[in-house]
Short mmCIF file of the C-alpha atoms (twelve columns), coordinates in Angstrom:
data_MODEL
# 
_entry.id   MODEL 
# 
loop_
_atom_site.group_PDB 
_atom_site.id 
_atom_site.type_symbol 
_atom_site.label_atom_id 
_atom_site.label_alt_id 
_atom_site.label_comp_id 
_atom_site.label_asym_id 
_atom_site.label_seq_id 
_atom_site.Cartn_x 
_atom_site.Cartn_y 
_atom_site.Cartn_z 
_atom_site.pdbx_PDB_model_num 
ATOM 1   C CA . MET A 1   94.218  130.819 121.931 1 
ATOM 2   C CA . ALA A 2   95.747  127.339 122.032 1 
ATOM 3   C CA . LYS A 3   99.495  127.052 121.827 1 
ATOM 4   C CA . VAL A 4   100.657 125.573 118.534 1 
ATOM 5   C CA . SER A 5   103.519 123.157 118.967 1 
ATOM 6   C CA . ALA A 6   105.629 121.831 116.147 1 
ATOM 7   C CA . ARG A 7   105.774 118.061 116.375 1 
ATOM 8   C CA . THR A 8   108.761 116.353 114.862 1 
ATOM 9   C CA . TYR A 9   108.857 112.803 113.528 1 
ATOM 10  C CA . SER A 10  111.837 110.580 112.877 1 
ATOM 11  C CA . ARG A 11  112.808 109.865 109.292 1 
ATOM 12  C CA . TYR A 12  111.711 106.248 109.745 1 
ATOM 13  C CA . SER A 13  108.241 107.334 110.931 1 
ATOM 14  C CA . ARG A 14  107.818 109.803 108.075 1 
ATOM 15  C CA . GLU A 15  108.902 107.242 105.488 1 
ATOM 16  C CA . ALA A 16  106.634 104.562 106.993 1 
ATOM 17  C CA . MET A 17  103.622 106.911 106.858 1 
ATOM 18  C CA . THR A 18  104.438 107.848 103.264 1 
ATOM 19  C CA . LEU A 19  104.782 104.176 102.307 1 
ATOM 20  C CA . LEU A 20  101.468 103.236 103.928 1 
ATOM 21  C CA . GLY A 21  99.734  106.123 102.165 1 
ATOM 22  C CA . LYS A 22  101.130 105.103 98.781  1 
ATOM 23  C CA . LEU A 23  100.184 101.448 99.398  1 
ATOM 24  C CA . ILE A 24  96.620  102.530 100.235 1 
ATOM 25  C CA . ARG A 25  96.370  104.663 97.097  1 
ATOM 26  C CA . ALA A 26  97.785  101.897 94.869  1 
ATOM 27  C CA . ALA A 27  95.428  99.283  96.337  1 
ATOM 28  C CA . ARG A 28  92.439  101.603 95.921  1 
ATOM 29  C CA . ILE A 29  93.294  102.241 92.265  1 
ATOM 30  C CA . GLU A 30  93.964  98.541  91.583  1 
ATOM 31  C CA . ARG A 31  90.507  97.740  92.968  1 
ATOM 32  C CA . LYS A 32  89.054  100.481 90.728  1 
ATOM 33  C CA . MET A 33  87.538  102.295 93.705  1 
ATOM 34  C CA . THR A 34  87.086  106.060 93.642  1 
ATOM 35  C CA . ALA A 35  88.273  108.202 96.507  1 
ATOM 36  C CA . GLN A 36  84.661  109.139 97.219  1 
ATOM 37  C CA . GLU A 37  83.608  105.461 97.459  1 
ATOM 38  C CA . VAL A 38  86.360  104.590 99.920  1 
ATOM 39  C CA . ALA A 39  85.728  107.714 101.976 1 
ATOM 40  C CA . GLU A 40  82.010  106.953 102.234 1 
ATOM 41  C CA . ARG A 41  82.630  103.317 103.202 1 
ATOM 42  C CA . ALA A 42  85.156  104.388 105.839 1 
ATOM 43  C CA . GLY A 43  82.880  107.144 107.142 1 
ATOM 44  C CA . ILE A 44  85.425  109.901 106.535 1 
ATOM 45  C CA . SER A 45  85.706  112.894 104.225 1 
ATOM 46  C CA . ARG A 46  87.396  112.687 100.864 1 
ATOM 47  C CA . GLY A 47  89.890  115.290 102.061 1 
ATOM 48  C CA . LEU A 48  90.927  113.069 104.993 1 
ATOM 49  C CA . LEU A 49  91.379  110.154 102.609 1 
ATOM 50  C CA . GLN A 50  93.614  112.306 100.424 1 
ATOM 51  C CA . ARG A 51  95.695  113.268 103.476 1 
ATOM 52  C CA . ILE A 52  95.976  109.583 104.465 1 
ATOM 53  C CA . GLU A 53  97.155  108.712 100.942 1 
ATOM 54  C CA . LYS A 54  99.782  111.469 101.146 1 
ATOM 55  C CA . GLY A 55  101.099 110.053 104.420 1 
ATOM 56  C CA . ASP A 56  100.058 112.947 106.654 1 
ATOM 57  C CA . PRO A 57  101.132 112.012 110.207 1 
ATOM 58  C CA . LYS A 58  98.290  113.988 111.779 1 
ATOM 59  C CA . CYS A 59  95.573  111.695 110.418 1 
ATOM 60  C CA . GLU A 60  93.651  109.611 112.915 1 
ATOM 61  C CA . LEU A 61  95.165  106.157 113.329 1 
ATOM 62  C CA . GLY A 62  91.780  104.425 113.400 1 
ATOM 63  C CA . ALA A 63  90.697  106.058 110.148 1 
ATOM 64  C CA . THR A 64  93.987  105.101 108.504 1 
ATOM 65  C CA . PHE A 65  93.669  101.468 109.640 1 
ATOM 66  C CA . GLU A 66  90.037  101.324 108.472 1 
ATOM 67  C CA . VAL A 67  90.934  102.635 105.014 1 
ATOM 68  C CA . ALA A 68  93.815  100.157 104.770 1 
ATOM 69  C CA . ALA A 69  91.454  97.299  105.663 1 
ATOM 70  C CA . LEU A 70  88.857  98.475  103.124 1 
ATOM 71  C CA . VAL A 71  91.342  98.400  100.266 1 
ATOM 72  C CA . GLY A 72  92.802  95.052  101.368 1 
ATOM 73  C CA . ILE A 73  96.136  96.016  102.907 1 
ATOM 74  C CA . LYS A 74  97.347  93.706  105.665 1 
ATOM 75  C CA . LEU A 75  98.885  95.782  108.434 1 
ATOM 76  C CA . PHE A 76  100.417 92.796  110.194 1 
ATOM 77  C CA . ASP A 77  101.876 89.642  108.734 1 
ATOM 78  C CA . ILE A 78  99.129  87.460  110.215 1 
ATOM 79  C CA . GLU A 79  95.682  86.379  109.143 1 
ATOM 80  C CA . ALA A 80  92.661  88.250  110.484 1 
ATOM 81  C CA . THR A 81  91.399  85.043  112.099 1 
ATOM 82  C CA . THR A 82  94.483  84.829  114.322 1 
ATOM 83  C CA . LEU A 83  94.480  88.468  115.466 1 
ATOM 84  C CA . ASN A 84  92.471  87.581  118.573 1 
ATOM 85  C CA . GLY A 85  95.021  84.927  119.497 1 
ATOM 86  C CA . HIS A 86  97.854  87.433  119.177 1 
ATOM 87  C CA . ILE A 87  95.899  89.963  121.230 1 
ATOM 88  C CA . ARG A 88  95.425  87.388  124.015 1 
ATOM 89  C CA . GLN A 89  99.137  86.462  123.946 1 
ATOM 90  C CA . THR A 90  100.099 90.111  124.239 1 
ATOM 91  C CA . GLU A 91  97.617  90.638  127.095 1 
ATOM 92  C CA . ASP A 92  99.136  87.643  128.914 1 
ATOM 93  C CA . LYS A 93  102.616 89.093  128.454 1 
ATOM 94  C CA . LEU A 94  101.480 92.509  129.701 1 
ATOM 95  C CA . ALA A 95  99.942  90.871  132.777 1 
ATOM 96  C CA . LEU A 96  103.392 89.569  133.750 1 
ATOM 97  C CA . LEU A 97  105.112 92.929  133.308 1 
ATOM 98  C CA . PRO A 98  104.958 95.748  135.872 1 
ATOM 99  C CA . ARG A 99  102.113 98.213  135.397 1 
ATOM 100 C CA . SER A 100 104.426 101.209 135.295 1 
ATOM 101 C CA . VAL A 101 108.095 101.972 134.990 1 
ATOM 102 C CA . ARG A 102 109.847 104.363 137.320 1 
ATOM 103 C CA . LYS A 103 113.465 105.372 137.214 1 
ATOM 104 C CA . LYS A 104 115.406 104.896 140.409 1 
ATOM 105 C CA . VAL A 105 116.276 108.090 142.166 1 
ATOM 106 C CA . LYS A 106 119.996 108.503 142.661 1 
ATOM 107 C CA . VAL A 107 120.914 109.306 146.206 1 
ATOM 108 C CA . VAL A 108 123.619 111.912 146.189 1 
ATOM 109 C CA . ASP A 109 126.232 111.576 148.923 1 
ATOM 110 C CA . ASP A 110 127.281 115.158 149.414 1 
ATOM 111 C CA . ASP A 111 128.990 114.722 152.785 1 
ATOM 112 C CA . PHE A 112 132.543 115.873 152.333 1 
# 
């Protein structure tokens, strides 16, 4: 049997997930869309949509982003047409940074 581990989230993360879920629910209701309609358009179950709207941290990130896009929530403060430009800028920045980060090993001088 698989080991069950309790994952903890910071208060900020929990509150951000709750806020996103409530924003998704409000936008869906404002657009007069049923939970079943949104779930079908997103290709997910109605139960998963309900968990997303409650801010469940175990929901798939891609499904959450897709639902947010379907109901018209902007996840970033930029237009969709400029996302590719931002992606390229970030890729350029990543190309200049080292591929991995390693901590330096402290050499202990234990000669007394």
